[in-house]
C-alpha positions, 0 to 999 in steps of 0.5 A, spaced: 268 969 497 275 968 494 276 970 487 280 963 485 280 965 477 284 971 479 288 968 484 289 962 478 291 967 473 296 971 478 299 964 480 301 963 473 303 970 471 307 971 478 309 964 479 309 959 473 312 964 467 317 968 471 321 961 472 322 959 465 316 955 464 315 956 456 311 950 454 304 954 453 300 947 454 302 947 460 300 954 462 293 953 458 292 946 463 294 950 469 289 956 468 284 950 466 285 946 473 282 949 479 287 947 484 282 950 490 278 944 488 283 939 491 283 942 498 278 941 503 274 948 504 279 951 509 285 950 506 282 953 499 285 959 501 292 957 501 291 954 493 295 959 489 300 961 494 307 959 493 309 953 498 308 946 498 301 946 502 300 941 507 295 935 506 296 930 511 298 931 518 301 926 523 299 926 530 304 931 533 301 936 527 307 935 523 306 934 515 307 928 513 305 929 505 305 935 501 302 938 495 308 941 491 308 948 490 305 950 483 312 952 480 315 946 481 310 942 478 310 946 472 318 945 471 317 938 473 312 937 467 315 941 462 323 937 464 319 931 462 317 933 455 309 930 456 306 929 449 298 927 447 301 920 446 304 919 453 302 914 458 304 917 465 305 914 472 304 919 478 306 917 484 305 920 490 299 924 487 296 925 493 289 929 492 289 928 484 291 935 483 298 934 480 294 928 476 289 933 473 294 938 470 297 932 467 291 930 464 290 935 460 297 934 456 297 926 456 293 920 453 293 917 460 295 917 467 295 912 473 295 916 479 298 912 484 297 913 492 298 909 498 294 914 503 287 911 502 283 917 504 288 921 499 286 916 494 278 917 495 279 924 495 283 924 488 278 920 485 272 924 488 276 930 485 277 928 479 270 925 478 267 932 480 271 935 474 269 930 469 277 928 468 276 921 465 283 920 463 286 918 469 285 912 474 287 913 481 290 906 484 293 905 491 299 902 493 306 903 495 309 908 492 315 905 491 313 899 487 309 903 482 304 900 478 307 895 473 300 892 471 299 898 467 307 899 465 311 901 461 310 908 461 312 913 457 313 918 463 314 918 471 313 923 475 314 923 483 310 927 487 315 929 492 322 928 494 326 921 494 333 921 498 335 914 493 335 914 486 328 910 484 331 904 482 325 900 483 321 905 478 326 903 472 323 897 469 316 900 469 319 905 464 318 904 456 325 904 452 326 912 451 321 913 457 323 919 462 322 919 470 323 926 473 323 927 481 327 932 486 332 927 489 337 929 494 336 932 501 330 935 503 333 941 504 337 942 498 336 937 492 335 937 485 330 936 480 333 930 475 330 927 469 332 920 468 331 917 461 331 909 459 335 907 453 335 899 451 337 897 458 340 902 460 337 908 465 341 915 465 340 921 469 342 928 469 340 935 474 336 940 471 334 945 476 335 946 484 329 944 488 326 942 494 321 936 497 318 933 502 321 926 501 315 920 499 314 914 503 318 909 501 323 913 498 328 915 505 335 913 504 337 907 509 341 910 515 348 907 515 352 907 521 360 909 521 364 905 527 
């Protein structure tokens, strides 16, 4: 049997801490939440490796959705500055791991997922761990979840090729949106902040992530 507790500690000490994650609340959350519990048993041994883990595969066997690597998730949470009083929308929450980690830091989390089997898995995983401040909702990712808006923080658990403008109206004044924006082969983690009617963003570190459904750029044709 794998020693997941040791693997979890090694993940934090070898991947998270060396990448400038200094918020001790994030460190504690990542040590607390058993990442392996959010993967099928056949993939549990991959839980603490330093790469994005495929969680949904298409008919051709290629990954359509991935679980972000621990280091990237931790750095995004730190960039957002999540507070205990915050209401958070976790877009593309997948199997629920990211929402489980964020739930250790925030007041409430809405985990939004459009893949129905992933949403069911997330509900089961969160329930099994006794995490009660996360609600799992199903719907198009690019539409967000307006019924619980406004949010103090919005996360995209995957990449976007476009500025995620459809989600900006769901930010509270002073709210932050964190995403990986740009080409899947070489983007930037970007923090957007709302100030009144204006939303501005700035890059904070290099990052790559598979593009989420609904966040692909429309092809342009040059004649």
